[in-house]
N, C-alpha and C positions, 0 to 999 in steps of 0.2 A: 162447226165453228167452235174453236176453243175459247175459254174465258175463265174468269175467276168470279166467285160469288161468295159472300160471307154466309156461313151456316153455323148453327148452334147445336152442340151435342146434347143428349138427354141430361147430362149433369150440369148443363149451363155454360160450359166453356165454349167460347167463340173462336173460330179459326177460319182461315181461308182454305178452300178446297178447289183444286183444279177440276173443272167439269170438261170431260173429253169424250170422244166417241166411243171410248172403251167401255162406257156404261152400257153400250148396246149389247155388249157380250153377256150381260147379266140377264137372267130371266126376270120376269116382273116381280116374283116373290123376293128374290135376292136383292133386286134393286130397291124395292120398298123398304126392306129391312136395313139395308146398308145406308142408303141416302136419307130415308125417312126417320128411321129410329136412331141409328148410330150417329148420323151426322146432323139430324135435326133440320134438314133442308126445307125451306118454305114452311116452317112451323107457324101455327096460328093460334096455339093454345099454351098457356102457362099453368101448369098444375103444381100446386105446392102440397107436399106430403112431408110431415114432420118439418125439418129445417131445410129441406132440399126442394129446388124448383126444377121441373122438367118441362122443356120446350118441345112440345109434340104437336099432333095433329088431331083435330076434332073428329075427322072422318073415321079414324082408327080407334080412337078412344071411345067412340060411341058404341063399339062392340061390347063395352062394359055397361050394363044397365044403370049402375050407379053413376058412372061418369057421363052417360048420355043425359041423365036427368040433371046433373050439375050444369052441363054445357047449355042445355035447354033453358035453364033458369037465367043464365047470363047472356044468352044469345042476342037479346035485344040491345045490349050495350055495344055491340060491334066487336070486331077483332082488334087485338088478340083477346081470346076468351081467357079470363083469369078465374080459376077455381082453386078451392082449397079443402082438403080433407083433414078433419080433426080425428085423431086416433090416440088412444091410450093403451096400446097393446104392444108389449115388448117383443112379441113374436113377429111383429111387422118390422123388418129391418131393411136397411138400405139395399142390401143385396137381394132380398126377396122382392122388394118394390120394383127394382130395375128389371128383374127377370119376369115378373108377372106383367109389367107394362110392355115388355118386349114381346110377350106372347100375343098382344093385340095386333102386332104387325106381321104375324106369320100364320100359316095354314095349320101347322101342327107343331107341338113343342114336346121335348123330352126333358124332364126335370133332371139336371145334372146331379151326379152322385155327391158332389162336394157342397150342395145346398141342403139345408135342413128342411125336410118335407113338412115339418110342423110350421115353419115360418112361411113356406109356400102356401099351405092351406089357409093360415090366418090371413095372408095378404089377398089370396084369391076370394076368400069369403068377404073381405072388406069391399072388394070391387064387384061382388056378385058373379063371379066366374065359375059357374057350377062344374064345368068339365075339368078344369085344372084343379079345383078344389077336391073333386072326387078322386082324381088321379093322385094327388098328394095323400089323401086318406088311405088309398090302396098301398102307397109306398110306406106309410107308417105301419099299416097292418103287417106288411111283409117283413118289416124290420124288427118286429117284436121278438125279443129273446132275453135271457137273464141280464145281459149287459145293458140293454136299452130300456128295461122295464121302468126304472125309477123316472127317467126323463119323460117317457110316454105318459105315465100316470100323472106326473106333474103338469104336463100339457093338457091333459083331460080335466084336471081340477087342481089348480096351482096351490091351493091350501089343503088339499086332501081332506075335505070337510065331511063327506058323507057318501053313501052308496049310490043314491039317485043321481047326484051330480057326476059322479064318475061314469055312470052308465050312459049318459047322454053327452058329456063333454062340454067344453066351452062353445063349441060350434055345432049345436045339436043336428043340423041338417047334414052335416058331413062326418061327425065323430060318433054318432049313436051306433053302438055295436062294437066299437073298438075295445072297450073295457072287457066285454065278454070274451073277445079274442085273447086279450092279455090274460084273463083268468084261465083260459084253456092251456095257455103255455105254462102258467104257474102250476096247474094241476099236474102236468107231465114232467116238469123239471125241478119242482120245489125241493123234493127230498134230497136230490144230489147237489143242489146249489144254494140252499137257504142260508148257510153260514159264510157264503162267499159273495156272489153277485147280488143276492136278495137281501143281505142283511140290513141295508139302510131303508129299503122300501118297506120291509116288514115291520120295522119300528114306526113308520109313519102312516101306515094304512089305518083308516078308521076302524073302530072295533067291529061294526057289523060286517065289514069286508073280511077281516082276519077270522072272524067267527065262521062265516060262510066257507072260507077257504079251508080251514082246518078241520071242519066237521063234515065236509062234503064227501060223498062216496066216490066222487071223481078223482079225489086225491088218494092215490094208492100208496099205502105206507106198510111194507112188510106183509106179514100174514096174520098178525094179531092186533087186537085193539091196544095192547100195551105199547107196541111200537108207535102207533099214532099218539098215544098218551105222552110218551117220552119226547117225541118231536114237538108236540103242542106245548108241553110244559117248558121246554127249553126256549122256545120262541117267545112264549108269554113272559118268562123271566127276563129275557133280553128286552122286550118292550117296556116292562116295568122299570128296569134299570135305565133305559134310555130317557123315560119321562122324568125320573129323579135327576139324572145327570144334567138335563137341560131345563130342569124346573118347569116342566109343562104341567100346569094345574088344571083341575076341573074335569079330568077324565076318569079318575078313580083307578084302583088297582084291578088287575085281571087275574084270573086263575082258571085251572083246568080241573074238572071232576069226571070221574068214571060214572056212567049211568048203566044201570042193570035192569033187565026186565025180560021176561019170557025166554030165559036162557040166552039172551043176547047181551052184548056189552059194547058200549060206544063211549064217546067222550062229548062233553059239552063245555064250551067256553063261557064263563060268567064274569061279570064285572061288578065290583062293589060301588056303592054310592060315593060321590065325591062331596067335598065340603064338610060340614059338621057331621053328616051321617057317616062319613068314613071313619070316625072315631069309635063308632059302635061295632061290636062284634056281630057279624052277619053270618048266618048259617045258610048255606045254599043246599038245595035238594034237587037233584036231577030227577024230574018227574017223568021224563019220557025218554025212550031209547030211540026214537025216530031220528034218523040222520037226514040232513039236508041233501 
């Protein structure tokens, strides 16, 4: 029997859809996704995220442990269930929200190439969807290269404040280890790319990170310590100039020294004190030749 019924799409727009026997041609998965998620037929839940309201179904939303808890809390009030998520994460976008919500209506999903995996990870983490979050983390790891390095490090720590924060990231359950992968890429590509693709990120990295990077044996620079010294000196000069240009106070000036001992030679990065101490002449002595 043919007929018409009002249905509401996930973005809240209401329209009339003809319901015909052609729906029988769809398998159950396609039917649920098309009529349930895309059309919002027979929706029983209003979920507000940011400024958007999505009219969906408690049975499928309950696949998210976060949404299951929310629905449980309001279930005594009767349908429709009205739930709201408060978020202050600019990586949670309208596009990532729609995609992640749609995953609750399907058996398996593939993250489209045109969606930012950082946004998918952030939104999946918000809803407690481990599988999708770990898949997004894998996508981020596979995308690490000189051209994406700055965006990925900013995702791990928006303010680039320190070594420890970068190592675990903003979403530790899913991002721990991504920074180590980023360092591995930098070790192998820095020499050829530092003054091109890496110029911005090298200026913004915290001192402990740049020290680790430039002193590490994993960074292969020519055949002599002087080649490493020249590279480190130029990068440090660039970093000092960057701080002065943008008037970044409180971090002190950096310099590079050669360290000698037992017939070996290496470099060490040192940093002068900031504030009143920076006015004094500070003598640095490289007491050890051990490299990181």
